[in-house]
HTML snippet that shows the backbone in 3Dmol.js (N, CA, C, O; Angstrom):
<script src="https://3Dmol.org/build/3Dmol-min.js"></script>
<div id="view" style="width:600px;height:400px;position:relative"></div>
<script>
const pdb = `
ATOM      1  N   MET A   1     -12.023  69.724 -46.374  1.00  0.00           N
ATOM      2  CA  MET A   1     -12.954  69.030 -45.490  1.00  0.00           C
ATOM      3  C   MET A   1     -14.373  69.186 -46.018  1.00  0.00           C
ATOM      4  O   MET A   1     -14.772  70.273 -46.436  1.00  0.00           O
ATOM      5  N   SER A   2     -15.121  68.111 -45.996  1.00  0.00           N
ATOM      6  CA  SER A   2     -16.487  68.106 -46.491  1.00  0.00           C
ATOM      7  C   SER A   2     -17.438  68.629 -45.418  1.00  0.00           C
ATOM      8  O   SER A   2     -17.185  68.478 -44.223  1.00  0.00           O
ATOM      9  N   ASP A   3     -18.540  69.249 -45.861  1.00  0.00           N
ATOM     10  CA  ASP A   3     -19.545  69.719 -44.905  1.00  0.00           C
ATOM     11  C   ASP A   3     -20.561  68.639 -44.575  1.00  0.00           C
ATOM     12  O   ASP A   3     -21.467  68.864 -43.772  1.00  0.00           O
ATOM     13  N   LYS A   4     -20.419  67.456 -45.192  1.00  0.00           N
ATOM     14  CA  LYS A   4     -21.324  66.341 -44.913  1.00  0.00           C
ATOM     15  C   LYS A   4     -20.783  65.529 -43.736  1.00  0.00           C
ATOM     16  O   LYS A   4     -19.571  65.357 -43.609  1.00  0.00           O
ATOM     17  N   PRO A   5     -21.672  65.030 -42.877  1.00  0.00           N
ATOM     18  CA  PRO A   5     -21.232  64.199 -41.756  1.00  0.00           C
ATOM     19  C   PRO A   5     -20.575  62.918 -42.253  1.00  0.00           C
ATOM     20  O   PRO A   5     -20.856  62.444 -43.354  1.00  0.00           O
ATOM     21  N   GLU A   6     -19.709  62.376 -41.437  1.00  0.00           N
ATOM     22  CA  GLU A   6     -19.015  61.142 -41.788  1.00  0.00           C
ATOM     23  C   GLU A   6     -20.023  60.005 -41.926  1.00  0.00           C
ATOM     24  O   GLU A   6     -20.908  59.850 -41.083  1.00  0.00           O
ATOM     25  N   ASN A   7     -19.891  59.221 -42.975  1.00  0.00           N
ATOM     26  CA  ASN A   7     -20.809  58.112 -43.262  1.00  0.00           C
ATOM     27  C   ASN A   7     -20.027  56.809 -43.145  1.00  0.00           C
ATOM     28  O   ASN A   7     -19.654  56.204 -44.151  1.00  0.00           O
ATOM     29  N   THR A   8     -19.785  56.389 -41.920  1.00  0.00           N
ATOM     30  CA  THR A   8     -18.973  55.208 -41.666  1.00  0.00           C
ATOM     31  C   THR A   8     -19.811  53.932 -41.766  1.00  0.00           C
ATOM     32  O   THR A   8     -21.040  54.000 -41.766  1.00  0.00           O
ATOM     33  N   PRO A   9     -19.159  52.773 -41.852  1.00  0.00           N
ATOM     34  CA  PRO A   9     -19.910  51.519 -41.880  1.00  0.00           C
ATOM     35  C   PRO A   9     -20.726  51.315 -40.605  1.00  0.00           C
ATOM     36  O   PRO A   9     -20.254  51.614 -39.508  1.00  0.00           O
ATOM     37  N   ALA A  10     -21.936  50.814 -40.747  1.00  0.00           N
ATOM     38  CA  ALA A  10     -22.791  50.543 -39.587  1.00  0.00           C
ATOM     39  C   ALA A  10     -22.285  49.310 -38.838  1.00  0.00           C
ATOM     40  O   ALA A  10     -22.314  49.266 -37.608  1.00  0.00           O
ATOM     41  N   TYR A  11     -21.833  48.338 -39.567  1.00  0.00           N
ATOM     42  CA  TYR A  11     -21.300  47.111 -38.981  1.00  0.00           C
ATOM     43  C   TYR A  11     -19.932  46.867 -39.602  1.00  0.00           C
ATOM     44  O   TYR A  11     -19.791  46.020 -40.484  1.00  0.00           O
ATOM     45  N   PRO A  12     -18.930  47.601 -39.147  1.00  0.00           N
ATOM     46  CA  PRO A  12     -17.619  47.460 -39.773  1.00  0.00           C
ATOM     47  C   PRO A  12     -17.097  46.045 -39.639  1.00  0.00           C
ATOM     48  O   PRO A  12     -17.264  45.396 -38.606  1.00  0.00           O
ATOM     49  N   SER A  13     -16.475  45.590 -40.680  1.00  0.00           N
ATOM     50  CA  SER A  13     -15.924  44.239 -40.651  1.00  0.00           C
ATOM     51  C   SER A  13     -14.406  44.344 -40.608  1.00  0.00           C
ATOM     52  O   SER A  13     -13.790  45.137 -41.320  1.00  0.00           O
ATOM     53  N   GLY A  14     -13.852  43.546 -39.780  1.00  0.00           N
ATOM     54  CA  GLY A  14     -12.406  43.478 -39.729  1.00  0.00           C
ATOM     55  C   GLY A  14     -11.914  42.626 -40.881  1.00  0.00           C
ATOM     56  O   GLY A  14     -12.626  42.418 -41.864  1.00  0.00           O
ATOM     57  N   ARG A  15     -10.755  42.161 -40.761  1.00  0.00           N
ATOM     58  CA  ARG A  15     -10.199  41.291 -41.791  1.00  0.00           C
ATOM     59  C   ARG A  15     -10.998  39.990 -41.804  1.00  0.00           C
ATOM     60  O   ARG A  15     -11.232  39.380 -40.761  1.00  0.00           O
ATOM     61  N   MET A  16     -11.410  39.579 -42.999  1.00  0.00           N
ATOM     62  CA  MET A  16     -12.185  38.339 -43.118  1.00  0.00           C
ATOM     63  C   MET A  16     -11.243  37.145 -42.989  1.00  0.00           C
ATOM     64  O   MET A  16     -10.284  37.015 -43.751  1.00  0.00           O
ATOM     65  N   GLU A  17     -11.517  36.290 -42.038  1.00  0.00           N
ATOM     66  CA  GLU A  17     -10.675  35.143 -41.756  1.00  0.00           C
ATOM     67  C   GLU A  17     -10.526  34.262 -42.992  1.00  0.00           C
ATOM     68  O   GLU A  17     -11.514  33.877 -43.618  1.00  0.00           O
ATOM     69  N   GLY A  18      -9.296  33.956 -43.328  1.00  0.00           N
ATOM     70  CA  GLY A  18      -9.030  33.083 -44.464  1.00  0.00           C
ATOM     71  C   GLY A  18      -8.926  33.794 -45.800  1.00  0.00           C
ATOM     72  O   GLY A  18      -8.664  33.149 -46.815  1.00  0.00           O
ATOM     73  N   TYR A  19      -9.124  35.103 -45.829  1.00  0.00           N
ATOM     74  CA  TYR A  19      -9.050  35.854 -47.079  1.00  0.00           C
ATOM     75  C   TYR A  19      -8.022  36.969 -46.953  1.00  0.00           C
ATOM     76  O   TYR A  19      -7.860  37.569 -45.890  1.00  0.00           O
ATOM     77  N   GLU A  20      -7.349  37.227 -48.028  1.00  0.00           N
ATOM     78  CA  GLU A  20      -6.425  38.352 -48.064  1.00  0.00           C
ATOM     79  C   GLU A  20      -7.227  39.632 -48.249  1.00  0.00           C
ATOM     80  O   GLU A  20      -8.230  39.608 -48.962  1.00  0.00           O
ATOM     81  N   PRO A  21      -6.832  40.751 -47.641  1.00  0.00           N
ATOM     82  CA  PRO A  21      -7.575  42.006 -47.780  1.00  0.00           C
ATOM     83  C   PRO A  21      -7.783  42.443 -49.229  1.00  0.00           C
ATOM     84  O   PRO A  21      -8.794  43.075 -49.537  1.00  0.00           O
ATOM     85  N   ALA A  22      -6.868  42.127 -50.102  1.00  0.00           N
ATOM     86  CA  ALA A  22      -6.979  42.542 -51.504  1.00  0.00           C
ATOM     87  C   ALA A  22      -8.138  41.855 -52.224  1.00  0.00           C
ATOM     88  O   ALA A  22      -8.579  42.335 -53.268  1.00  0.00           O
ATOM     89  N   GLN A  23      -8.638  40.741 -51.684  1.00  0.00           N
ATOM     90  CA  GLN A  23      -9.740  40.037 -52.334  1.00  0.00           C
ATOM     91  C   GLN A  23     -11.063  40.787 -52.190  1.00  0.00           C
ATOM     92  O   GLN A  23     -11.947  40.635 -53.033  1.00  0.00           O
ATOM     93  N   PHE A  24     -11.212  41.587 -51.146  1.00  0.00           N
ATOM     94  CA  PHE A  24     -12.440  42.334 -50.904  1.00  0.00           C
ATOM     95  C   PHE A  24     -12.098  43.784 -50.551  1.00  0.00           C
ATOM     96  O   PHE A  24     -12.414  44.248 -49.456  1.00  0.00           O
ATOM     97  N   PRO A  25     -11.452  44.496 -51.477  1.00  0.00           N
ATOM     98  CA  PRO A  25     -10.971  45.844 -51.141  1.00  0.00           C
ATOM     99  C   PRO A  25     -12.070  46.869 -50.884  1.00  0.00           C
ATOM    100  O   PRO A  25     -11.834  47.843 -50.170  1.00  0.00           O
ATOM    101  N   GLN A  26     -13.266  46.678 -51.446  1.00  0.00           N
ATOM    102  CA  GLN A  26     -14.303  47.686 -51.313  1.00  0.00           C
ATOM    103  C   GLN A  26     -15.414  47.266 -50.350  1.00  0.00           C
ATOM    104  O   GLN A  26     -16.365  48.019 -50.143  1.00  0.00           O
ATOM    105  N   TYR A  27     -15.307  46.107 -49.776  1.00  0.00           N
ATOM    106  CA  TYR A  27     -16.359  45.628 -48.882  1.00  0.00           C
ATOM    107  C   TYR A  27     -16.216  46.275 -47.513  1.00  0.00           C
ATOM    108  O   TYR A  27     -15.237  46.029 -46.809  1.00  0.00           O
ATOM    109  N   GLU A  28     -17.176  47.094 -47.135  1.00  0.00           N
ATOM    110  CA  GLU A  28     -17.168  47.704 -45.820  1.00  0.00           C
ATOM    111  C   GLU A  28     -18.502  47.496 -45.119  1.00  0.00           C
ATOM    112  O   GLU A  28     -18.662  47.908 -43.970  1.00  0.00           O
ATOM    113  N   GLY A  29     -19.446  46.877 -45.776  1.00  0.00           N
ATOM    114  CA  GLY A  29     -20.740  46.638 -45.158  1.00  0.00           C
ATOM    115  C   GLY A  29     -21.692  47.803 -45.332  1.00  0.00           C
ATOM    116  O   GLY A  29     -21.415  48.746 -46.073  1.00  0.00           O
ATOM    117  N   LEU A  30     -22.806  47.726 -44.647  1.00  0.00           N
ATOM    118  CA  LEU A  30     -23.861  48.734 -44.685  1.00  0.00           C
ATOM    119  C   LEU A  30     -23.366  50.023 -44.041  1.00  0.00           C
ATOM    120  O   LEU A  30     -22.733  49.986 -42.985  1.00  0.00           O
ATOM    121  N   THR A  31     -23.652  51.169 -44.673  1.00  0.00           N
ATOM    122  CA  THR A  31     -23.219  52.432 -44.083  1.00  0.00           C
ATOM    123  C   THR A  31     -24.203  52.894 -43.018  1.00  0.00           C
ATOM    124  O   THR A  31     -25.353  52.457 -42.985  1.00  0.00           O
ATOM    125  N   MET A  32     -23.735  53.783 -42.149  1.00  0.00           N
ATOM    126  CA  MET A  32     -24.606  54.344 -41.117  1.00  0.00           C
ATOM    127  C   MET A  32     -25.786  55.060 -41.758  1.00  0.00           C
ATOM    128  O   MET A  32     -26.909  54.974 -41.262  1.00  0.00           O
ATOM    129  N   ARG A  33     -25.537  55.770 -42.861  1.00  0.00           N
ATOM    130  CA  ARG A  33     -26.611  56.512 -43.532  1.00  0.00           C
ATOM    131  C   ARG A  33     -27.695  55.556 -44.022  1.00  0.00           C
ATOM    132  O   ARG A  33     -28.886  55.807 -43.840  1.00  0.00           O
ATOM    133  N   ASP A  34     -27.270  54.457 -44.645  1.00  0.00           N
ATOM    134  CA  ASP A  34     -28.244  53.469 -45.125  1.00  0.00           C
ATOM    135  C   ASP A  34     -28.988  52.815 -43.966  1.00  0.00           C
ATOM    136  O   ASP A  34     -30.190  52.568 -44.063  1.00  0.00           O
ATOM    137  N   TYR A  35     -28.289  52.535 -42.876  1.00  0.00           N
ATOM    138  CA  TYR A  35     -28.925  51.924 -41.714  1.00  0.00           C
ATOM    139  C   TYR A  35     -29.987  52.860 -41.136  1.00  0.00           C
ATOM    140  O   TYR A  35     -31.119  52.448 -40.882  1.00  0.00           O
ATOM    141  N   PHE A  36     -29.603  54.136 -40.931  1.00  0.00           N
ATOM    142  CA  PHE A  36     -30.554  55.103 -40.386  1.00  0.00           C
ATOM    143  C   PHE A  36     -31.738  55.291 -41.325  1.00  0.00           C
ATOM    144  O   PHE A  36     -32.879  55.378 -40.872  1.00  0.00           O
ATOM    145  N   ALA A  37     -31.481  55.353 -42.626  1.00  0.00           N
ATOM    146  CA  ALA A  37     -32.566  55.528 -43.601  1.00  0.00           C
ATOM    147  C   ALA A  37     -33.520  54.337 -43.565  1.00  0.00           C
ATOM    148  O   ALA A  37     -34.736  54.511 -43.638  1.00  0.00           O
ATOM    149  N   GLY A  38     -32.981  53.148 -43.454  1.00  0.00           N
ATOM    150  CA  GLY A  38     -33.819  51.952 -43.382  1.00  0.00           C
ATOM    151  C   GLY A  38     -34.710  51.955 -42.149  1.00  0.00           C
ATOM    152  O   GLY A  38     -35.876  51.566 -42.215  1.00  0.00           O
ATOM    153  N   GLN A  39     -34.157  52.394 -41.026  1.00  0.00           N
ATOM    154  CA  GLN A  39     -34.935  52.465 -39.795  1.00  0.00           C
ATOM    155  C   GLN A  39     -36.046  53.512 -39.924  1.00  0.00           C
ATOM    156  O   GLN A  39     -37.181  53.276 -39.511  1.00  0.00           O
ATOM    157  N   ALA A  40     -35.709  54.668 -40.500  1.00  0.00           N
ATOM    158  CA  ALA A  40     -36.711  55.722 -40.686  1.00  0.00           C
ATOM    159  C   ALA A  40     -37.796  55.272 -41.661  1.00  0.00           C
ATOM    160  O   ALA A  40     -38.977  55.546 -41.448  1.00  0.00           O
ATOM    161  N   MET A  41     -37.404  54.590 -42.715  1.00  0.00           N
ATOM    162  CA  MET A  41     -38.378  54.125 -43.708  1.00  0.00           C
ATOM    163  C   MET A  41     -39.339  53.133 -43.077  1.00  0.00           C
ATOM    164  O   MET A  41     -40.547  53.199 -43.302  1.00  0.00           O
ATOM    165  N   GLN A  42     -38.807  52.223 -42.296  1.00  0.00           N
ATOM    166  CA  GLN A  42     -39.652  51.229 -41.635  1.00  0.00           C
ATOM    167  C   GLN A  42     -40.658  51.908 -40.703  1.00  0.00           C
ATOM    168  O   GLN A  42     -41.839  51.560 -40.701  1.00  0.00           O
ATOM    169  N   ALA A  43     -40.190  52.871 -39.917  1.00  0.00           N
ATOM    170  CA  ALA A  43     -41.088  53.577 -38.998  1.00  0.00           C
ATOM    171  C   ALA A  43     -42.163  54.342 -39.756  1.00  0.00           C
ATOM    172  O   ALA A  43     -43.322  54.351 -39.341  1.00  0.00           O
ATOM    173  N   ASN A  44     -41.799  54.977 -40.851  1.00  0.00           N
ATOM    174  CA  ASN A  44     -42.775  55.743 -41.631  1.00  0.00           C
ATOM    175  C   ASN A  44     -43.814  54.836 -42.279  1.00  0.00           C
ATOM    176  O   ASN A  44     -44.986  55.204 -42.359  1.00  0.00           O
ATOM    177  N   ILE A  45     -43.411  53.677 -42.735  1.00  0.00           N
ATOM    178  CA  ILE A  45     -44.358  52.731 -43.336  1.00  0.00           C
ATOM    179  C   ILE A  45     -45.342  52.250 -42.272  1.00  0.00           C
ATOM    180  O   ILE A  45     -46.547  52.181 -42.519  1.00  0.00           O
ATOM    181  N   LEU A  46     -44.827  51.919 -41.094  1.00  0.00           N
ATOM    182  CA  LEU A  46     -45.699  51.426 -40.025  1.00  0.00           C
ATOM    183  C   LEU A  46     -46.654  52.507 -39.520  1.00  0.00           C
ATOM    184  O   LEU A  46     -47.773  52.205 -39.105  1.00  0.00           O
ATOM    185  N   ALA A  47     -46.215  53.763 -39.556  1.00  0.00           N
ATOM    186  CA  ALA A  47     -47.040  54.859 -39.047  1.00  0.00           C
ATOM    187  C   ALA A  47     -48.052  55.364 -40.072  1.00  0.00           C
ATOM    188  O   ALA A  47     -49.006  56.052 -39.708  1.00  0.00           O
ATOM    189  N   ALA A  48     -47.859  55.034 -41.333  1.00  0.00           N
ATOM    190  CA  ALA A  48     -48.736  55.558 -42.389  1.00  0.00           C
ATOM    191  C   ALA A  48     -50.103  54.871 -42.354  1.00  0.00           C
ATOM    192  O   ALA A  48     -50.204  53.652 -42.212  1.00  0.00           O
ATOM    193  N   ASP A  49     -51.138  55.678 -42.487  1.00  0.00           N
ATOM    194  CA  ASP A  49     -52.497  55.134 -42.547  1.00  0.00           C
ATOM    195  C   ASP A  49     -52.876  54.727 -43.964  1.00  0.00           C
ATOM    196  O   ASP A  49     -53.801  53.941 -44.173  1.00  0.00           O
ATOM    197  N   VAL A  50     -52.151  55.270 -44.927  1.00  0.00           N
ATOM    198  CA  VAL A  50     -52.415  54.982 -46.338  1.00  0.00           C
ATOM    199  C   VAL A  50     -51.119  54.553 -47.004  1.00  0.00           C
ATOM    200  O   VAL A  50     -50.036  54.708 -46.439  1.00  0.00           O
ATOM    201  N   GLU A  51     -51.239  54.018 -48.200  1.00  0.00           N
ATOM    202  CA  GLU A  51     -50.045  53.629 -48.943  1.00  0.00           C
ATOM    203  C   GLU A  51     -49.238  54.879 -49.289  1.00  0.00           C
ATOM    204  O   GLU A  51     -49.793  55.889 -49.724  1.00  0.00           O
ATOM    205  N   VAL A  52     -47.948  54.799 -49.094  1.00  0.00           N
ATOM    206  CA  VAL A  52     -47.065  55.935 -49.309  1.00  0.00           C
ATOM    207  C   VAL A  52     -46.298  55.745 -50.619  1.00  0.00           C
ATOM    208  O   VAL A  52     -45.911  54.630 -50.967  1.00  0.00           O
ATOM    209  N   ASN A  53     -46.085  56.844 -51.334  1.00  0.00           N
ATOM    210  CA  ASN A  53     -45.301  56.801 -52.566  1.00  0.00           C
ATOM    211  C   ASN A  53     -43.865  56.404 -52.217  1.00  0.00           C
ATOM    212  O   ASN A  53     -43.226  57.084 -51.415  1.00  0.00           O
ATOM    213  N   PRO A  54     -43.345  55.324 -52.798  1.00  0.00           N
ATOM    214  CA  PRO A  54     -42.002  54.853 -52.462  1.00  0.00           C
ATOM    215  C   PRO A  54     -40.902  55.887 -52.704  1.00  0.00           C
ATOM    216  O   PRO A  54     -39.952  55.971 -51.926  1.00  0.00           O
ATOM    217  N   ASP A  55     -41.023  56.672 -53.771  1.00  0.00           N
ATOM    218  CA  ASP A  55     -39.991  57.668 -54.055  1.00  0.00           C
ATOM    219  C   ASP A  55     -39.942  58.743 -52.974  1.00  0.00           C
ATOM    220  O   ASP A  55     -38.862  59.110 -52.510  1.00  0.00           O
ATOM    221  N   SER A  56     -41.110  59.249 -52.571  1.00  0.00           N
ATOM    222  CA  SER A  56     -41.114  60.279 -51.533  1.00  0.00           C
ATOM    223  C   SER A  56     -40.723  59.678 -50.181  1.00  0.00           C
ATOM    224  O   SER A  56     -40.108  60.353 -49.355  1.00  0.00           O
ATOM    225  N   LEU A  57     -41.072  58.432 -49.957  1.00  0.00           N
ATOM    226  CA  LEU A  57     -40.699  57.751 -48.725  1.00  0.00           C
ATOM    227  C   LEU A  57     -39.180  57.609 -48.624  1.00  0.00           C
ATOM    228  O   LEU A  57     -38.597  57.857 -47.568  1.00  0.00           O
ATOM    229  N   ALA A  58     -38.551  57.213 -49.720  1.00  0.00           N
ATOM    230  CA  ALA A  58     -37.092  57.053 -49.729  1.00  0.00           C
ATOM    231  C   ALA A  58     -36.394  58.392 -49.495  1.00  0.00           C
ATOM    232  O   ALA A  58     -35.448  58.469 -48.711  1.00  0.00           O
ATOM    233  N   LYS A  59     -36.850  59.433 -50.163  1.00  0.00           N
ATOM    234  CA  LYS A  59     -36.245  60.758 -49.976  1.00  0.00           C
ATOM    235  C   LYS A  59     -36.393  61.211 -48.531  1.00  0.00           C
ATOM    236  O   LYS A  59     -35.449  61.735 -47.940  1.00  0.00           O
ATOM    237  N   SER A  60     -37.562  61.010 -47.971  1.00  0.00           N
ATOM    238  CA  SER A  60     -37.813  61.382 -46.583  1.00  0.00           C
ATOM    239  C   SER A  60     -36.911  60.591 -45.635  1.00  0.00           C
ATOM    240  O   SER A  60     -36.354  61.152 -44.691  1.00  0.00           O
ATOM    241  N   ALA A  61     -36.770  59.307 -45.885  1.00  0.00           N
ATOM    242  CA  ALA A  61     -35.947  58.453 -45.024  1.00  0.00           C
ATOM    243  C   ALA A  61     -34.497  58.927 -45.023  1.00  0.00           C
ATOM    244  O   ALA A  61     -33.853  58.938 -43.974  1.00  0.00           O
ATOM    245  N   TYR A  62     -33.983  59.313 -46.172  1.00  0.00           N
ATOM    246  CA  TYR A  62     -32.598  59.792 -46.222  1.00  0.00           C
ATOM    247  C   TYR A  62     -32.454  61.179 -45.604  1.00  0.00           C
ATOM    248  O   TYR A  62     -31.375  61.516 -45.117  1.00  0.00           O
ATOM    249  N   ARG A  63     -33.500  61.986 -45.608  1.00  0.00           N
ATOM    250  CA  ARG A  63     -33.438  63.266 -44.881  1.00  0.00           C
ATOM    251  C   ARG A  63     -33.317  62.996 -43.384  1.00  0.00           C
ATOM    252  O   ARG A  63     -32.545  63.660 -42.692  1.00  0.00           O
ATOM    253  N   TYR A  64     -34.080  62.020 -42.881  1.00  0.00           N
ATOM    254  CA  TYR A  64     -33.949  61.640 -41.478  1.00  0.00           C
ATOM    255  C   TYR A  64     -32.542  61.111 -41.193  1.00  0.00           C
ATOM    256  O   TYR A  64     -31.931  61.459 -40.182  1.00  0.00           O
ATOM    257  N   ALA A  65     -32.042  60.277 -42.086  1.00  0.00           N
ATOM    258  CA  ALA A  65     -30.703  59.718 -41.899  1.00  0.00           C
ATOM    259  C   ALA A  65     -29.649  60.813 -41.864  1.00  0.00           C
ATOM    260  O   ALA A  65     -28.749  60.781 -41.025  1.00  0.00           O
ATOM    261  N   ASP A  66     -29.751  61.779 -42.764  1.00  0.00           N
ATOM    262  CA  ASP A  66     -28.784  62.881 -42.787  1.00  0.00           C
ATOM    263  C   ASP A  66     -28.860  63.701 -41.500  1.00  0.00           C
ATOM    264  O   ASP A  66     -27.837  64.154 -40.986  1.00  0.00           O
ATOM    265  N   ALA A  67     -30.067  63.889 -40.986  1.00  0.00           N
ATOM    266  CA  ALA A  67     -30.234  64.621 -39.731  1.00  0.00           C
ATOM    267  C   ALA A  67     -29.605  63.832 -38.572  1.00  0.00           C
ATOM    268  O   ALA A  67     -28.976  64.413 -37.687  1.00  0.00           O
ATOM    269  N   MET A  68     -29.778  62.527 -38.587  1.00  0.00           N
ATOM    270  CA  MET A  68     -29.179  61.690 -37.537  1.00  0.00           C
ATOM    271  C   MET A  68     -27.659  61.766 -37.591  1.00  0.00           C
ATOM    272  O   MET A  68     -27.005  61.884 -36.554  1.00  0.00           O
ATOM    273  N   LEU A  69     -27.092  61.700 -38.794  1.00  0.00           N
ATOM    274  CA  LEU A  69     -25.634  61.781 -38.927  1.00  0.00           C
ATOM    275  C   LEU A  69     -25.122  63.142 -38.476  1.00  0.00           C
ATOM    276  O   LEU A  69     -24.075  63.225 -37.834  1.00  0.00           O
ATOM    277  N   ALA A  70     -25.844  64.207 -38.803  1.00  0.00           N
ATOM    278  CA  ALA A  70     -25.428  65.549 -38.400  1.00  0.00           C
ATOM    279  C   ALA A  70     -25.465  65.675 -36.879  1.00  0.00           C
ATOM    280  O   ALA A  70     -24.551  66.240 -36.279  1.00  0.00           O
ATOM    281  N   GLU A  71     -26.509  65.155 -36.263  1.00  0.00           N
ATOM    282  CA  GLU A  71     -26.623  65.228 -34.805  1.00  0.00           C
ATOM    283  C   GLU A  71     -25.541  64.367 -34.147  1.00  0.00           C
ATOM    284  O   GLU A  71     -24.971  64.745 -33.123  1.00  0.00           O
ATOM    285  N   ARG A  72     -25.273  63.233 -34.735  1.00  0.00           N
ATOM    286  CA  ARG A  72     -24.247  62.322 -34.209  1.00  0.00           C
ATOM    287  C   ARG A  72     -22.871  62.966 -34.249  1.00  0.00           C
ATOM    288  O   ARG A  72     -22.048  62.737 -33.364  1.00  0.00           O
ATOM    289  N   ALA A  73     -22.621  63.769 -35.272  1.00  0.00           N
ATOM    290  CA  ALA A  73     -21.321  64.434 -35.430  1.00  0.00           C
ATOM    291  C   ALA A  73     -21.099  65.503 -34.359  1.00  0.00           C
ATOM    292  O   ALA A  73     -19.958  65.874 -34.085  1.00  0.00           O
ATOM    293  N   LYS A  74     -22.171  65.995 -33.757  1.00  0.00           N
ATOM    294  CA  LYS A  74     -22.053  67.020 -32.711  1.00  0.00           C
ATOM    295  C   LYS A  74     -21.536  66.436 -31.395  1.00  0.00           C
ATOM    296  O   LYS A  74     -20.967  67.148 -30.568  1.00  0.00           O
ATOM    297  N   ALA A  75     -21.740  65.151 -31.218  1.00  0.00           N
ATOM    298  CA  ALA A  75     -21.371  64.520 -29.941  1.00  0.00           C
ATOM    299  C   ALA A  75     -19.876  64.437 -29.740  1.00  0.00           C
ATOM    300  O   ALA A  75     -19.418  63.932 -28.715  1.00  0.00           O
TER     301      ALA A  75
END
`;
const viewer = $3Dmol.createViewer("view");
viewer.addModel(pdb, "pdb");
viewer.setStyle({}, {cartoon: {color: "spectrum"}});
viewer.zoomTo();
viewer.render();
</script>
């Protein structure tokens, strides 16, 4: 068992109508981690008074996302 929280699809897609599952075996959509990181990044950009370094912003956003996933796993 991994010590990382489960990173499930944010918008899971069922079977795509008209397509066989084998045609899109790896398509699961945006992950919860990516969704949470995007939300955190957007909030940090809007709250910043100055231009923020994109690399540090991305790292920070994923730290928020990981914290959200960890808290979500407690529920």
